[in-house]
Backbone as CSV, one residue per row, in Angstrom:
resi,resn,N_x,N_y,N_z,CA_x,CA_y,CA_z,C_x,C_y,C_z
1,MET,0.828,-1.202,0.002,0.005,0.003,-0.001,0.867,1.249,0.001
2,SER,0.293,2.341,-0.448,1.054,3.586,-0.549,1.429,4.147,0.793
3,GLU,2.607,4.745,0.868,2.994,5.427,2.084,2.232,6.727,2.251
4,ASN,1.704,7.258,1.155,0.934,8.502,1.233,-0.480,8.157,1.628
5,ILE,-0.691,8.064,2.933,-1.949,7.575,3.461,-3.024,8.629,3.261
6,VAL,-4.155,8.216,2.721,-5.314,9.088,2.647,-6.342,8.493,3.580
7,GLY,-6.482,9.068,4.738,-7.334,8.474,5.765,-8.782,8.845,5.599
8,PRO,-9.655,8.126,6.320,-11.071,8.381,6.289,-11.417,9.645,7.031
9,GLY,-12.435,10.331,6.623,-12.879,11.549,7.286,-14.353,11.502,7.575
10,ALA,-14.733,10.628,8.487,-16.149,10.457,8.757,-16.731,11.711,9.369
11,ARG,-17.991,11.969,9.074,-18.644,13.175,9.524,-19.240,12.990,10.903
12,SER,-18.964,13.907,11.794,-19.555,13.878,13.115,-20.909,14.520,13.087
13,PRO,-21.890,13.977,13.835,-23.184,14.605,13.869,-23.160,15.934,14.565
14,HIS,-22.093,16.246,15.279,-21.981,17.506,15.995,-21.248,18.575,15.187
15,ALA,-20.717,18.216,14.021,-19.875,19.165,13.302,-20.682,20.215,12.556
16,GLY,-21.923,19.903,12.207,-22.762,20.868,11.493,-22.438,20.857,10.019
17,GLY,-23.434,20.942,9.182,-23.216,20.887,7.751,-23.236,22.246,7.105
18,GLY,-22.425,22.439,6.059,-22.472,23.659,5.286,-21.975,24.890,6.004
19,THR,-21.173,24.740,7.042,-20.662,25.881,7.789,-19.149,25.915,7.733
20,LEU,-18.583,27.070,8.102,-17.117,27.159,8.164,-16.577,26.210,9.215
21,ARG,-17.308,26.064,10.315,-16.854,25.113,11.343,-16.815,23.697,10.775
22,HIS,-17.858,23.337,10.029,-17.901,22.000,9.428,-16.757,21.809,8.440
23,HIS,-16.492,22.822,7.624,-15.378,22.748,6.667,-14.057,22.564,7.401
24,ALA,-13.844,23.340,8.444,-12.607,23.230,9.218,-12.509,21.879,9.892
25,TYR,-13.606,21.414,10.447,-13.640,20.104,11.115,-13.270,18.979,10.151
26,GLU,-13.957,18.942,9.009,-13.725,17.873,8.039,-12.285,17.920,7.507
27,SER,-11.782,19.135,7.232,-10.437,19.279,6.696,-9.394,18.823,7.703
28,LEU,-9.518,19.275,8.952,-8.571,18.902,9.984,-8.600,17.406,10.268
29,LYS,-9.800,16.861,10.358,-9.924,15.437,10.652,-9.283,14.596,9.541
30,GLY,-9.526,15.000,8.301,-8.899,14.287,7.189,-7.393,14.330,7.249
31,MET,-6.832,15.494,7.594,-5.383,15.632,7.669,-4.800,14.807,8.797
32,ILE,-5.482,14.783,9.950,-4.987,14.007,11.081,-5.013,12.505,10.755
33,LEU,-6.109,12.056,10.183,-6.242,10.621,9.887,-5.404,10.178,8.711
34,SER,-4.905,11.121,7.929,-4.041,10.753,6.797,-2.554,10.940,7.136
35,SER,-2.266,11.142,8.432,-0.883,11.286,8.903,-0.201,12.527,8.361
36,ALA,-0.969,13.570,8.053,-0.357,14.827,7.623,0.394,15.493,8.783
37,PHE,-0.001,15.148,10.001,0.660,15.671,11.200,1.265,14.517,11.978
38,HIS,2.377,14.779,12.630,3.019,13.751,13.431,2.283,13.577,14.753
39,PRO,2.288,12.370,15.335,1.733,12.210,16.667,2.434,13.132,17.668
40,GLY,1.668,13.865,18.434,2.247,14.806,19.404,2.570,16.160,18.833
41,GLU,2.392,16.340,17.505,2.751,17.630,16.885,1.809,18.746,17.343
42,ARG,2.396,19.882,17.687,1.597,21.031,18.073,0.968,21.642,16.825
43,LEU,-0.301,22.007,16.916,-1.039,22.546,15.794,-1.061,24.070,15.883
44,SER,-0.456,24.717,14.930,-0.427,26.181,14.875,-1.745,26.687,14.301
45,GLU,-2.467,27.497,15.070,-3.740,28.016,14.576,-3.540,28.939,13.382
46,VAL,-2.470,29.709,13.394,-2.203,30.611,12.279,-1.981,29.824,10.994
47,ARG,-1.131,28.795,11.080,-0.854,27.975,9.914,-2.092,27.241,9.437
48,LEU,-2.853,26.682,10.371,-4.052,25.931,9.989,-5.087,26.834,9.340
49,SER,-5.235,28.044,9.865,-6.177,29.013,9.273,-5.829,29.278,7.823
50,GLN,-4.534,29.423,7.555,-4.072,29.685,6.198,-4.288,28.455,5.313
51,MET,-3.990,27.267,5.833,-4.113,26.038,5.066,-5.556,25.750,4.680
52,ILE,-6.456,25.950,5.648,-7.860,25.563,5.452,-8.684,26.694,4.864
53,GLY,-8.250,27.942,5.104,-8.977,29.083,4.567,-10.146,29.510,5.414
54,VAL,-10.004,29.420,6.737,-11.044,29.901,7.650,-10.398,30.769,8.713
55,SER,-11.234,31.545,9.419,-10.723,32.375,10.480,-10.479,31.540,11.739
56,ARG,-9.952,32.169,12.781,-9.591,31.444,13.994,-10.819,30.911,14.749
57,THR,-11.939,31.631,14.683,-13.114,31.205,15.469,-13.659,29.852,15.020
58,PRO,-13.996,29.656,13.740,-14.457,28.315,13.350,-13.377,27.248,13.489
59,LEU,-12.112,27.645,13.344,-11.023,26.699,13.527,-11.009,26.174,14.970
60,ARG,-11.140,27.093,15.931,-11.138,26.692,17.328,-12.341,25.827,17.666
61,GLU,-13.479,26.143,17.073,-14.668,25.302,17.282,-14.425,23.896,16.743
62,ALA,-13.767,23.809,15.598,-13.452,22.506,15.020,-12.482,21.744,15.913
63,LEU,-11.499,22.435,16.461,-10.534,21.779,17.346,-11.211,21.258,18.608
64,MET,-12.183,21.993,19.104,-12.916,21.534,20.290,-13.696,20.255,19.979
65,LEU,-14.282,20.178,18.790,-14.990,18.964,18.384,-14.027,17.779,18.279
66,LEU,-12.867,18.038,17.704,-11.867,16.978,17.529,-11.306,16.530,18.870
67,GLU,-11.214,17.461,19.814,-10.779,17.057,21.159,-11.805,16.163,21.812
68,ALA,-13.096,16.463,21.632,-14.159,15.610,22.173,-14.109,14.208,21.582
69,GLU,-13.618,14.091,20.340,-13.517,12.801,19.676,-12.206,12.081,19.981
70,GLY,-11.310,12.743,20.723,-10.060,12.113,21.099,-8.964,12.159,20.077
71,LEU,-9.085,13.039,19.067,-8.056,13.119,18.038,-7.010,14.182,18.312
72,VAL,-7.361,15.186,19.114,-6.398,16.207,19.513,-6.526,16.414,21.020
73,ILE,-5.500,17.014,21.589,-5.486,17.318,23.024,-5.233,18.802,23.213
74,GLY,-6.068,19.463,23.997,-5.877,20.870,24.306,-5.038,21.023,25.543
75,ARG,-4.037,21.903,25.482,-3.150,22.115,26.628,-3.198,23.594,27.007
76,PRO,-3.344,23.899,28.287,-3.404,25.298,28.715,-2.172,26.072,28.262
77,ASN,-2.418,27.237,27.686,-1.366,28.173,27.272,-0.476,27.653,26.130
78,SER,-0.806,26.499,25.553,0.037,26.000,24.452,-0.779,25.480,23.293
79,GLY,-2.092,25.629,23.316,-2.915,25.213,22.187,-3.177,23.728,22.116
80,TYR,-3.318,23.240,20.902,-3.691,21.849,20.677,-2.543,21.070,20.043
81,CYS,-2.510,19.774,20.319,-1.563,18.889,19.637,-2.286,17.611,19.237
82,VAL,-1.734,16.915,18.257,-2.313,15.661,17.769,-2.040,14.565,18.793
83,VAL,-3.014,13.703,18.994,-2.799,12.604,19.926,-1.728,11.665,19.367
84,HIS,-1.026,10.992,20.258,-0.076,9.964,19.819,-0.759,8.606,19.958
85,PHE,-0.230,7.631,19.245,-0.772,6.280,19.301,-0.363,5.653,20.614
86,ASP,-1.327,5.395,21.485,-1.072,4.862,22.807,-1.657,3.461,22.889
87,PRO,-0.842,2.423,22.711,-1.356,1.057,22.665,-2.140,0.668,23.915
88,GLU,-1.677,1.091,25.089,-2.381,0.695,26.310,-3.765,1.338,26.373
89,ALA,-3.850,2.611,25.986,-5.164,3.272,25.962,-6.092,2.610,24.953
90,ILE,-5.531,2.232,23.806,-6.333,1.560,22.784,-6.847,0.207,23.294
91,ARG,-5.971,-0.526,23.968,-6.414,-1.825,24.491,-7.543,-1.650,25.511
92,ALA,-7.441,-0.618,26.338,-8.507,-0.369,27.315,-9.831,-0.080,26.611
93,LEU,-9.754,0.713,25.542,-10.976,1.019,24.780,-11.546,-0.222,24.113
94,LEU,-10.666,-1.093,23.621,-11.139,-2.309,22.965,-11.804,-3.267,23.952
95,VAL,-11.280,-3.314,25.166,-11.920,-4.141,26.194,-13.338,-3.627,26.457
96,ALA,-13.465,-2.298,26.552,-14.796,-1.703,26.728,-15.674,-1.984,25.522
97,ARG,-15.089,-1.933,24.346,-15.851,-2.152,23.115,-16.365,-3.590,23.044
98,GLU,-15.582,-4.545,23.524,-16.042,-5.941,23.454,-17.350,-6.112,24.228
99,GLY,-17.401,-5.536,25.429,-18.623,-5.628,26.208,-19.779,-4.886,25.560
100,LEU,-19.498,-3.673,25.068,-20.552,-2.869,24.454,-21.093,-3.518,23.212
101,ASP,-20.202,-3.969,22.310,-20.655,-4.550,21.050,-21.467,-5.831,21.272
102,GLY,-21.057,-6.616,22.260,-21.814,-7.820,22.552,-23.232,-7.490,23.022
103,TYR,-23.327,-6.491,23.883,-24.656,-6.108,24.383,-25.498,-5.479,23.281
104,VAL,-24.888,-4.635,22.446,-25.607,-4.023,21.335,-26.166,-5.107,20.408
105,ALA,-25.372,-6.112,20.112,-25.834,-7.202,19.253,-27.016,-7.931,19.881
106,GLU,-26.922,-8.159,21.187,-28.015,-8.827,21.887,-29.327,-8.025,21.806
107,VAL,-29.228,-6.747,22.109,-30.422,-5.891,22.089,-30.993,-5.778,20.687
108,ALA,-30.088,-5.637,19.694,-30.543,-5.503,18.309,-31.338,-6.738,17.872
109,CYS,-30.900,-7.915,18.295,-31.618,-9.146,17.957,-33.068,-9.090,18.456
110,ARG,-33.251,-8.448,19.584,-34.576,-8.444,20.213,-35.464,-7.298,19.732
111,THR,-34.849,-6.183,19.327,-35.646,-4.969,19.071,-35.709,-4.554,17.605
112,ALA,-34.833,-5.056,16.770,-34.755,-4.579,15.385,-36.053,-4.840,14.622
113,THR,-36.472,-3.834,13.862,-37.609,-4.003,12.966,-37.127,-4.600,11.649
114,ASP,-38.064,-4.992,10.812,-37.677,-5.505,9.494,-36.916,-4.434,8.708
115,GLU,-37.329,-3.173,8.867,-36.636,-2.072,8.175,-35.206,-1.935,8.696
116,ASP,-35.019,-2.073,10.007,-33.677,-2.000,10.584,-32.791,-3.098,10.001
117,LEU,-33.312,-4.298,9.946,-32.526,-5.429,9.420,-32.240,-5.269,7.940
118,ALA,-33.155,-4.624,7.222,-32.897,-4.369,5.796,-31.735,-3.397,5.649
119,ARG,-31.658,-2.383,6.524,-30.536,-1.445,6.467,-29.226,-2.144,6.799
120,VAL,-29.235,-3.004,7.803,-28.015,-3.755,8.163,-27.588,-4.611,6.973
121,THR,-28.524,-5.299,6.360,-28.219,-6.155,5.214,-27.687,-5.342,4.042
122,ALA,-28.223,-4.145,3.844,-27.789,-3.296,2.725,-26.350,-2.861,2.897
123,VAL,-25.960,-2.500,4.124,-24.578,-2.095,4.357,-23.639,-3.291,4.172
124,MET,-24.075,-4.464,4.622,-23.251,-5.657,4.414,-23.084,-5.954,2.929
125,ALA,-24.123,-5.686,2.148,-24.026,-5.896,0.701,-23.003,-4.931,0.083
126,GLU,-22.939,-3.704,0.597,-21.911,-2.751,0.127,-20.520,-3.265,0.463
127,ILE,-20.373,-3.814,1.671,-19.069,-4.360,2.074,-18.676,-5.519,1.152
128,ASP,-19.620,-6.390,0.876,-19.321,-7.534,-0.006,-18.945,-7.073,-1.418
129,GLU,-19.658,-6.059,-1.910,-19.369,-5.551,-3.253,-17.970,-4.931,-3.305
130,LEU,-17.617,-4.165,-2.289,-16.282,-3.576,-2.246,-15.228,-4.667,-2.139
131,ASP,-15.518,-5.691,-1.373,-14.566,-6.799,-1.215,-14.322,-7.512,-2.542
132,ARG,-15.348,-7.620,-3.383,-15.198,-8.311,-4.661,-14.313,-7.551,-5.635
133,ARG,-14.316,-6.223,-5.543,-13.584,-5.448,-6.549,-12.382,-4.695,-5.978
134,ARG,-11.982,-5.036,-4.774,-10.873,-4.319,-4.147,-9.560,-4.639,-4.861
135,ASP,-8.661,-3.619,-4.902,-7.347,-3.838,-5.508,-6.216,-3.289,-4.656
136,GLY,-6.523,-2.984,-3.380,-5.467,-2.587,-2.455,-5.110,-1.115,-2.477
137,ARG,-5.859,-0.294,-3.214,-5.557,1.141,-3.209,-5.879,1.730,-1.839
138,THR,-5.109,2.737,-1.454,-5.286,3.318,-0.127,-6.639,4.022,0.009
139,LEU,-7.078,4.726,-1.040,-8.389,5.350,-0.980,-9.485,4.299,-0.788
140,GLU,-9.315,3.173,-1.408,-10.269,2.090,-1.253,-10.238,1.553,0.180
141,THR,-9.063,1.488,0.757,-8.953,1.038,2.126,-9.690,1.978,3.066
142,ALA,-9.643,3.283,2.783,-10.397,4.237,3.584,-11.893,3.936,3.505
143,ARG,-12.366,3.600,2.327,-13.782,3.262,2.165,-14.118,1.970,2.908
144,GLU,-13.185,1.040,2.924,-13.380,-0.201,3.680,-13.625,0.100,5.140
145,LEU,-12.792,0.953,5.696,-12.935,1.283,7.103,-14.261,1.990,7.374
146,GLU,-14.623,2.899,6.501,-15.890,3.622,6.695,-17.070,2.660,6.705
147,LEU,-17.089,1.699,5.786,-18.182,0.727,5.759,-18.116,-0.190,6.969
148,GLY,-16.906,-0.531,7.410,-16.759,-1.354,8.595,-17.324,-0.678,9.825
149,LEU,-17.114,0.637,9.947,-17.676,1.384,11.046,-19.193,1.561,10.875
150,ARG,-19.606,1.737,9.636,-21.022,1.947,9.367,-21.862,0.742,9.763
151,ILE,-21.348,-0.461,9.584,-22.134,-1.648,9.926,-22.423,-1.683,11.415
152,HIS,-21.456,-1.219,12.212,-21.680,-1.170,13.665,-22.684,-0.072,14.013
153,GLU,-22.671,1.024,13.295,-23.617,2.112,13.538,-25.059,1.653,13.269
154,VAL,-25.272,0.955,12.157,-26.647,0.543,11.830,-27.140,-0.566,12.766
155,ILE,-26.233,-1.407,13.245,-26.633,-2.405,14.232,-27.016,-1.711,15.533
156,ALA,-26.231,-0.691,15.923,-26.568,0.067,17.132,-27.889,0.782,16.961
157,ALA,-28.138,1.315,15.767,-29.418,2.006,15.511,-30.589,1.029,15.645
158,ALA,-30.344,-0.242,15.314,-31.391,-1.259,15.405,-31.778,-1.579,16.844
159,THR,-31.000,-1.132,17.816,-31.378,-1.325,19.211,-32.513,-0.402,19.623
160,ARG,-32.718,0.665,18.838,-33.749,1.677,19.169,-33.447,2.328,20.515
161,ASN,-32.212,2.328,20.908,-31.791,2.917,22.190,-30.809,4.022,21.923
162,PRO,-31.228,5.294,22.069,-30.326,6.407,21.770,-29.022,6.392,22.569
163,ALA,-29.090,5.925,23.817,-27.881,5.906,24.644,-26.868,4.924,24.091
164,LEU,-27.319,3.740,23.679,-26.406,2.768,23.079,-25.850,3.255,21.765
165,GLN,-26.672,3.944,20.989,-26.193,4.501,19.721,-25.108,5.553,19.969
166,ASP,-25.330,6.414,20.955,-24.351,7.463,21.254,-23.058,6.872,21.806
167,MET,-23.168,5.896,22.700,-21.976,5.247,23.258,-21.177,4.577,22.159
168,THR,-21.863,3.905,21.261,-21.170,3.233,20.144,-20.439,4.245,19.278
169,ARG,-21.122,5.328,18.911,-20.500,6.343,18.051,-19.268,6.935,18.727
170,ARG,-19.395,7.309,19.992,-18.276,7.953,20.679,-17.088,7.001,20.837
171,LEU,-17.364,5.756,21.166,-16.274,4.798,21.346,-15.546,4.559,20.024
172,TYR,-16.300,4.429,18.956,-15.668,4.178,17.656,-14.900,5.398,17.150
173,GLU,-15.364,6.604,17.485,-14.610,7.795,17.111,-13.248,7.782,17.812
174,ARG,-13.213,7.391,19.072,-11.950,7.362,19.811,-11.020,6.262,19.304
175,LEU,-11.604,5.245,18.694,-10.796,4.124,18.181,-10.454,4.285,16.715
176,ARG,-10.938,5.332,16.067,-10.828,5.428,14.616,-9.371,5.355,14.135
177,VAL,-8.474,6.090,14.774,-7.081,6.095,14.335,-6.481,4.682,14.465
178,ALA,-6.756,4.017,15.583,-6.203,2.674,15.777,-6.771,1.685,14.762
179,LEU,-8.070,1.795,14.470,-8.681,0.895,13.497,-8.147,1.164,12.099
180,TRP,-7.906,2.426,11.801,-7.304,2.763,10.495,-5.922,2.154,10.381
181,LEU,-5.120,2.263,11.441,-3.784,1.676,11.414,-3.861,0.156,11.273
182,GLU,-4.831,-0.454,11.930,-4.989,-1.915,11.851,-5.266,-2.354,10.422
183,VAL,-6.213,-1.682,9.772,-6.556,-2.054,8.387,-5.397,-1.754,7.452
184,LEU,-4.745,-0.613,7.652,-3.685,-0.176,6.752,-2.416,-1.006,6.903
185,LEU,-1.972,-1.171,8.140,-0.688,-1.827,8.384,-0.771,-3.355,8.291
186,LEU,-1.866,-3.923,8.743,-1.989,-5.377,8.756,-2.797,-5.938,7.602
187,ASP,-3.431,-5.050,6.822,-4.263,-5.487,5.711,-5.263,-6.535,6.203
188,SER,-5.996,-6.164,7.262,-6.867,-7.126,7.955,-8.294,-7.133,7.410
189,TRP,-8.520,-6.557,6.230,-9.881,-6.402,5.729,-10.579,-7.741,5.489
190,ASP,-9.894,-8.732,4.954,-10.539,-10.019,4.679,-11.129,-10.624,5.941
191,ASP,-10.353,-10.580,7.033,-10.857,-11.085,8.297,-12.056,-10.273,8.762
192,ALA,-11.980,-8.963,8.611,-13.074,-8.092,9.049,-14.361,-8.392,8.296
193,VAL,-14.247,-8.617,6.985,-15.432,-8.921,6.188,-16.110,-10.202,6.694
194,ARG,-15.304,-11.219,6.912,-15.845,-12.491,7.405,-16.523,-12.317,8.771
195,GLN,-15.879,-11.536,9.628,-16.429,-11.327,10.973,-17.698,-10.487,10.923
196,HIS,-17.708,-9.445,10.095,-18.915,-8.634,9.943,-20.082,-9.479,9.419
197,ARG,-19.778,-10.327,8.468,-20.828,-11.186,7.909,-21.416,-12.105,8.984
198,ALA,-20.561,-12.641,9.831,-21.031,-13.519,10.898,-21.950,-12.762,11.875
199,ILE,-21.573,-11.514,12.189,-22.408,-10.706,13.075,-23.756,-10.420,12.430
200,VAL,-23.720,-9.976,11.182,-24.949,-9.610,10.466,-25.874,-10.824,10.344
201,GLU,-25.347,-11.947,9.945,-26.198,-13.144,9.768,-26.871,-13.532,11.090
202,ALA,-26.144,-13.415,12.189,-26.703,-13.776,13.492,-27.778,-12.768,13.930
203,VAL,-27.511,-11.488,13.712,-28.495,-10.465,14.098,-29.754,-10.609,13.249
204,VAL,-29.595,-10.775,11.952,-30.759,-10.934,11.064,-31.574,-12.173,11.444
205,ALA,-30.889,-13.224,11.880,-31.567,-14.447,12.313,-32.119,-14.323,13.730
206,ARG,-31.804,-13.196,14.388,-32.221,-12.944,15.781,-31.721,-14.066,16.712
207,ASP,-30.531,-14.534,16.409,-29.894,-15.594,17.214,-28.994,-14.907,18.233
208,VAL,-29.528,-14.686,19.431,-28.810,-13.873,20.426,-27.440,-14.459,20.799
209,PRO,-27.342,-15.735,21.207,-26.027,-16.253,21.592,-24.986,-16.141,20.473
210,ARG,-25.413,-16.458,19.247,-24.472,-16.416,18.138,-24.058,-14.974,17.817
211,ALA,-25.002,-14.043,17.903,-24.711,-12.639,17.612,-23.765,-12.054,18.648
212,VAL,-23.999,-12.368,19.911,-23.133,-11.855,20.980,-21.711,-12.384,20.802
213,GLU,-21.575,-13.663,20.553,-20.254,-14.266,20.424,-19.555,-13.723,19.188
214,ALA,-20.272,-13.553,18.085,-19.644,-13.031,16.851,-19.154,-11.601,17.076
215,ALA,-19.963,-10.801,17.750,-19.572,-9.401,17.998,-18.352,-9.329,18.909
216,ARG,-18.348,-10.127,19.954,-17.223,-10.105,20.873,-15.954,-10.687,20.245
217,ALA,-16.107,-11.740,19.452,-14.947,-12.335,18.783,-14.296,-11.353,17.820
218,HIS,-15.102,-10.558,17.159,-14.609,-9.529,16.238,-13.693,-8.546,16.965
219,VAL,-14.081,-8.150,18.164,-13.266,-7.202,18.937,-12.021,-7.906,19.488
220,ARG,-12.167,-9.126,19.902,-10.999,-9.864,20.415,-9.939,-10.005,19.334
221,ASP,-10.366,-10.118,18.094,-9.399,-10.178,16.990,-8.627,-8.879,16.884
222,SER,-9.320,-7.755,17.036,-8.614,-6.460,17.010,-7.640,-6.358,18.182
223,LEU,-8.062,-6.847,19.335,-7.147,-6.837,20.490,-5.883,-7.635,20.206
224,SER,-6.037,-8.799,19.617,-4.862,-9.625,19.322,-3.979,-8.999,18.243
225,ASN,-4.581,-8.148,17.407,-3.812,-7.486,16.341,-2.987,-6.304,16.845
226,MET,-3.295,-5.808,18.035,-2.659,-4.583,18.486,-1.149,-4.690,18.624
227,ALA,-0.654,-5.858,19.000,0.804,-6.020,19.107,1.465,-5.829,17.750
228,GLY,0.870,-6.410,16.702,1.402,-6.233,15.353,1.282,-4.800,14.876
229,VAL,0.163,-4.159,15.179,-0.006,-2.747,14.799,1.057,-1.886,15.461
230,GLU,1.285,-2.120,16.757,2.280,-1.328,17.480,3.671,-1.514,16.891
231,ARG,4.027,-2.756,16.565,5.351,-3.028,16.003,5.529,-2.332,14.650
232,LEU,4.560,-2.476,13.767,4.658,-1.846,12.437,4.599,-0.328,12.526
233,TYR,3.814,0.182,13.446,3.740,1.619,13.642,5.099,2.163,14.058
234,ARG,5.752,1.485,15.008,7.070,1.926,15.453,8.079,1.872,14.316
235,GLU,8.034,0.806,13.537,8.973,0.679,12.418,8.777,1.813,11.415
236,ARG,7.523,2.153,11.129,7.246,3.217,10.156,7.725,4.560,10.693
237,ARG,7.435,4.866,11.946,7.844,6.168,12.491,9.362,6.266,12.546
238,GLN,10.022,5.162,12.905,11.481,5.200,12.980,12.112,5.313,11.594
239,ARG,11.476,4.689,10.603,11.985,4.776,9.251,12.032,6.214,8.755
240,PHE,10.993,6.963,9.130,10.932,8.358,8.676,11.388,9.327,9.764
241,LYS,12.016,8.748,10.825,12.560,9.546,11.931,11.526,10.484,12.517
242,LEU,10.351,9.923,12.792,9.257,10.691,13.389,9.098,10.260,14.836
243,PRO,8.655,11.150,15.721,8.529,10.801,17.132,7.402,9.813,17.375
244,LEU,7.623,8.895,18.318,6.587,7.935,18.693,5.627,8.546,19.698
245,ARG,6.116,9.459,20.510,5.296,10.091,21.531,5.588,11.588,21.520
246,PRO,4.663,12.401,22.018,4.908,13.824,22.030,6.088,14.168,22.919
247,PRO,6.883,15.167,22.562,8.026,15.544,23.388,7.569,16.084,24.738
248,GLU,8.383,15.861,25.729,8.087,16.411,27.070,8.193,17.928,27.040
249,ARG,7.249,18.573,27.691,7.286,20.025,27.750,8.266,20.474,28.824
250,ALA,8.989,21.506,28.518,9.935,22.034,29.499,9.169,22.651,30.665
251,LYS,9.620,22.388,31.878,8.964,22.960,33.058,9.307,24.443,33.152
252,PRO,8.299,25.269,33.527,8.576,26.712,33.646,9.548,27.008,34.771
């Protein structure tokens, strides 16, 4: 795959459409997820305003949204910096995700309407179609990840529980960078397709035990992949002499 990563830029429901804030949010998120900035790199508001073509106010609003999603960190008196890849934090999130995804699958089996299941099946059909014609391009890989996240969103929507939907969305936003690295560095899409299909088939059949196990097994696979992701991530950063973690700030 290309070293020039073009990452996914999923739209947040809080970003707002057709506004300068939305434009700044989408632009910044795309740059962060495409590795345009180094992990731990300080983000200059002046430079970003010039790059994106917006004033400081919508830029700051966009940065606040990205901080809520876990992609940037705000520091008093020093602005924002890009998050670094923290394997331990990612593992903790994946452990939480295993429990959440299993419960979401269980509830969806019990509450989904026929229309909900049709939407789940339709997204799975998109995944299968992309899988049939994939050729390993990086832009295509970004689409793979977006559809992989989308299948979890529509299953969560099938629970008819706004709290579960919101928890799922927020957790996946915080995991987005790690999941992107997993798909990109390990080329794990074939496994993901098979696992997504197992989840969908069980939910559509309203087979609670099978759906719960399929959902949890899918997350356990990501957990087992994290060691490989961390190793390849370190190799890539070292190859290009990029920092693995943000530099320590000098004490005043």
